[in-house]
N, C-alpha and C positions, 0 to 999 in steps of 0.2 A: 401777222396773227389775224385770226378770224375776228371780224367786227359784227356786232349784232345790235339792232335797235330794239329796245324794250320799252314798255309803257309804264311799268311800275317804278317806284322811287328807288334811287341808288344811294346807299350809305353803308358804312363799314359793317361787315358781318351780316348784312341784310340778305334774306333769300330773294332770288330773282327767278320768276317763272316764265320762261319763253312760251310762246304759243305752241300748239301741237305741230303745226307745220315747221316752225323754227326748230323744235326739238328733233323732228325727223331729219331735218337738214344737218343738224349738229352731229347726230349719232349715225345716221345711215349714209349721208353723203360725205361729211368731213371726218367720220369715224372717231369722234371724240369719245373719251371715256372718263370715268371718275378720276379727278386730280388734274385733268388738263385745263389749261388757261385759255381765255379769250377776252376780247375787249367788248364792253357793253356801254351804250349811251342811250339817253332818253330825251335829249333836247332841253333838259332842265338842270341836271346835276353833274354835268361834265362827263368825261369818259372814265370808266373804271375797268381795272383788271379784275376779272371774275374767274372763279374756279368751278368746274363741274363737280357739284357736291353729291348728287345722286342721279343715277340713270334708272328711271322707272319704266314699267311696261307702257304707260301712256304719258310720256313727257319726260322732261329733264328739270332738275332743280339746280340753279346756280347759286353761288355765294359771292357777294361783293367783297373784295379783298382790300383794294386801295384805289384812290383816284389818281389817274395818271395824267389827266389834262383837265383844267377847269373849263366851265362852260363858256363858250364864245359863240358869236354870231357873225355872219358875213354882212355885207351891205344890205340895206332895206330895199330890195329889188323884187318887184312883181313882174311876171311875164303874163300878159293878157293875149290870148290867141283865139281867133275865130275857129269854131269847131270845123274840123276837116275829117277826112277818112280815118277810121279807127287806128290803122297801123301808123299813120303819120302823127296822130295825136299822142300815141304811146311813145314814139320817138321824141317828140317835143317835150313831153314830161320828163323822160329819162335825161335828156340833155340839159333841160332847165335845172334839174337837181344837180347834175354834174358841174354846171357852170355857176352855181351859187344862188339861184333864185330862192327866196323865202316862200313864195306862193305862186301858184299857177291858177289863173282865172280864165275860164272858158266863156266865150261870148257867142251869141247868135246875132248874125247880121242879116241884111236883106238878101245877100247872095250866099248865105250858108247852105251847103248841101252836103250832109254828112251822115255817117252811121250812128247808131245808138251808142251812147257813152256809158261805160261801166266804171263808176268811180272807185269801186273796190279794186279793180284791176290797176287803175292808174295810181292809187295809193300804194299798192304793192311795188309797182315799178319805181316810184319815187323813193320808197324805203330802201329798196335794194341798191339803187344808185347812191344814196346817201351813205350806206354801209361801205360801199366799195371806194368812195372818193375820200373818205376820212373826215367829212364834214360832221359837225356836232349836233345837227338838227335835221329834220325831214321836212321838205316843203309841203305845205297844205295844197290840195287840189280841190277847187270849188266846183259846185254844180254849175252848169251853163246858165247864163243870164243874158237877157237882151241887151245889146250895146247901149241903147238909149237909157235903159234903167241903170246900167253901170255908170254912165256919165252923169245922170241926174243925181246919183248919190255919191259923187266923187269926194274922196277924203281931202279935207282942207290941208294945204301944205304939201301935198304929194304932186310931183311933176310927172308928165306923161310924154314919153318919147314915141311919137307917131311915125311909123315907117311908111313914107309916102311914095308910092310907086308911080305917081303921075309925072314926076320930074320937076326940076327946079329947086328942090330942097337942098340945104347944105349937107355935107357929109357928117357922119357920126362924130368925127374928130372935132367938130365945132362945139361939142359938149364938154371938151376938156376943161374949160374954165367955168363950168356951170356949178361946180361945188358939190359937196355931199348932201345927203338928205334922202327922204323917201322918193323913190322913182318907180315908174312902171313903164314897160315896153309893150306897145300894142302892135300885133301882127294881124293883118286882115285875111280874108278868105282867099281861096285860089282865084276866084274871079275878081278880086279887088273890092274895095269899098264902093258903095253906090255914090253917085254925085252928091246926094243929100248928106250922106254920112261923112264924106270927105269934107264937104263945106262946113259941117258942124264941128268936126274935129279941128280944122284949121282956125276956127273962130274962137276956140276956147282959150282963156288966159293962161291955163296951166299946161298947155300942149306945145311941144316943140316938134315940128316936122323935120325929119331927116331922110337922107337917101342912103340906100344900101348898094349903090352903084348902078352901072348902065344895063345890067342884065335883069331879066324877070326871074325871080326866084320862087320856088315852091314854098309853101308855108313853113315846113319843117326846116328847110335850108335857111329861110329868112330869119326864123327864130334863133337858130344857132349863130348865124352871122351877126345879128343885131346884139345878142347878149355878149358875144365875144368882143365886138367893137366897143360896146358900152363898158365892159369890164376894163378894157385897155384904157379908155378915156376917163372914166369916172370911178370905177370900182376899186376893188382891193388887191388887184394883181401885183401892184408895185410895193405893197407894204411888207 
């Protein structure tokens, strides 16, 4: 059944107004008509079966019928990635949503060399991925911030998995006994972190350096690999 992410509240008999683009998708692409059902979620009220109540000239009105799943959330995992080329950032955001990240944070490092970022485009990619994967929320995508500023304002109690390409770090499987709790995964730029950035990261008490293996990975591949291994070692895949 079609799934749609909505921003309004979901409760019994309440009207739900998709955006104009969503309405076009429902009527022109998926060919829904009055009386047809679909699933709608908003990240707060669970997932609801909704019915197409009206098809208007400009838009669609849905009606919430019944809750089919209560609201749930995956592990508290952030993906932090240095800004790279636009196409690769888009892939990273899509896969982060598919793999369960609650948030994607973009950072600027000394070796960052990237295209201009369109947050609206990345938000749309995250939303579509959430709709397709069955998750009950959509990850937030943040504006780029300098790495030093990110570390200066680090959240107390959150741990950081730092993917260290310089060698000598243990494998991600070493996190298996680290326990649950807020985690972030940091992926560096294509050229790697500068020596000063790497030194600071390794010195922080909340950071754990890990290796992604013997091969040099591109940023998008590294992000997917790191999230996959983290989910297998610490996340919710076995629940």
